[in-house]
C-alpha positions as CSV (number, residue, x, y, z in Angstrom):
1,M,0.0,0.0,0.0
2,E,1.3,3.5,-0.9
3,H,1.9,5.9,2.0
4,P,-0.5,8.9,1.9
5,E,2.2,11.4,2.8
6,P,5.8,11.8,1.6
7,D,8.8,11.1,3.9
8,A,9.4,14.3,6.0
9,R,13.1,14.2,5.3
10,T,12.5,14.1,1.5
11,L,10.0,16.9,1.7
12,E,12.4,18.9,3.8
13,R,15.2,18.3,1.3
14,A,13.0,19.3,-1.6
15,L,11.8,22.4,0.1
16,G,15.4,23.3,1.0
17,E,16.4,23.1,-2.6
18,Y,13.5,25.2,-3.7
19,V,14.3,27.8,-1.0
20,R,18.0,27.8,-2.2
21,A,16.7,28.5,-5.8
22,V,14.6,31.3,-4.5
23,A,17.5,32.7,-2.4
24,A,19.7,32.7,-5.5
25,A,17.1,34.6,-7.5
26,V,16.6,37.1,-4.7
27,G,20.4,37.4,-4.1
28,V,20.5,35.9,-0.6
29,P,23.3,33.5,0.5
30,D,22.2,30.0,1.6
31,E,23.3,30.7,5.2
32,S,20.6,33.4,5.4
33,T,17.9,30.7,4.9
34,T,16.1,28.2,7.1
35,V,13.6,25.5,6.4
36,E,11.5,23.5,8.8
37,I,9.0,20.7,8.5
38,S,6.8,20.4,11.6
39,D,3.0,20.8,11.8
40,T,3.5,23.3,9.0
41,A,6.2,23.4,6.4
42,T,7.9,26.8,6.6
43,A,10.9,28.7,5.2
44,Y,12.7,31.9,6.1
45,L,15.1,34.1,4.1
46,G,16.8,37.1,5.8
47,L,17.1,39.9,3.2
48,P,20.0,42.3,3.2
49,R,17.8,45.4,3.3
50,R,15.9,47.7,5.6
51,W,12.4,49.0,5.2
52,P,12.1,52.8,5.1
53,G,9.3,52.9,7.7
54,R,11.3,50.7,10.1
55,P,15.0,51.4,9.4
56,D,16.2,49.6,12.5
57,H,14.5,46.3,11.6
58,D,15.5,43.6,9.1
59,V,13.3,42.6,6.2
60,M,12.5,38.9,5.7
61,L,10.9,36.7,3.1
62,V,8.9,34.0,4.7
63,W,7.0,31.0,3.2
64,N,4.5,28.4,4.5
65,E,2.7,25.6,2.9
66,Q,-0.7,27.3,3.5
67,R,0.0,30.9,2.5
68,G,2.9,30.9,0.1
69,W,5.4,33.8,0.2
70,S,5.2,37.0,2.4
71,L,7.5,39.9,2.8
72,A,7.7,41.1,6.4
73,V,9.7,43.4,8.7
74,E,11.1,41.7,11.7
75,T,10.2,43.2,15.1
76,D,11.1,42.3,18.6
77,P,11.6,38.6,19.1
78,A,8.5,38.3,21.2
79,A,6.3,40.2,18.7
80,P,5.0,38.9,15.4
81,P,6.5,40.4,12.2
82,I,4.8,43.2,10.3
83,V,3.7,41.8,7.0
84,L,4.2,44.1,4.1
85,A,2.7,42.0,1.3
86,H,1.7,38.5,0.5
87,Q,2.2,36.6,-2.8
88,G,0.0,33.7,-2.0
89,D,-1.5,32.7,-5.4
90,D,0.8,29.7,-5.7
91,V,2.7,28.1,-2.9
92,V,5.5,27.0,-5.2
93,L,5.9,30.2,-7.2
94,A,8.9,30.2,-9.6
95,P,12.0,31.6,-8.0
96,E,12.1,34.5,-10.6
97,A,8.5,35.4,-9.8
98,V,9.4,35.5,-6.0
99,A,12.3,37.8,-6.9
100,R,10.0,40.1,-8.8
101,F,7.5,40.1,-5.9
102,V,10.3,41.2,-3.6
103,A,11.5,43.9,-6.0
104,D,8.0,45.2,-6.7
105,T,7.1,45.4,-3.0
106,A,10.4,47.2,-2.2
107,A,9.6,49.6,-5.0
108,G,6.2,50.3,-3.5
109,R,4.2,48.1,-5.8
110,P,2.8,45.4,-3.4
111,A,1.8,42.2,-5.3
112,G,-0.8,41.0,-2.9
113,P,-3.3,42.0,-0.3
114,V,-2.4,42.4,3.4
115,P,-3.8,40.5,5.3
116,A,-3.3,37.2,3.6
117,G,-6.1,35.8,1.5
118,P,-7.6,32.4,2.2
119,V,-5.5,29.4,3.2
120,I,-4.4,27.4,0.1
121,D,-5.5,23.8,0.3
122,V,-2.4,21.8,-0.4
123,T,-1.5,18.3,0.8
124,R,2.0,17.2,1.7
125,R,1.9,14.8,-1.3
126,S,1.0,17.6,-3.8
127,L,3.6,19.9,-2.2
128,A,6.2,17.2,-2.6
129,E,5.2,16.7,-6.3
130,R,5.4,20.5,-6.9
131,L,8.8,20.6,-5.3
132,K,10.2,17.6,-7.1
133,P,11.8,19.5,-10.0
134,Y,14.0,21.3,-7.4
135,L,15.2,18.1,-5.7
136,R,18.7,17.1,-6.7
137,D,19.8,13.5,-6.5
138,A,21.3,12.7,-3.1
139,P,25.0,11.9,-3.2
140,G,25.7,8.2,-3.3
């Protein structure tokens, strides 16, 4: 019988490769990214820029399997980030489209509504399939 959900390690590896592709498109080094698979699959990219309205806080690009990409300003560790824009039409948006979203938002042309739209209904299996093109073969 086929398992209904993909292996968490495989999903994490595929998501990690996708996030690295997005980081390269956005111009962020790999060490500025994190990926986590728990109750929700999430990713974080620390961006090398500041937001004019909050010059003392870092800007981050965050992703989750239910909302897709969001651009936000980090705040105090105990406080939630301030979301600037969401790009949640597709949870596996092409890396170049994510880079355009970041550039457009930074230029004052937000690509999506704030607050986020409805949760995107995606299964771990469909997410793994969507991420499969980014997965490199594991070294033997």
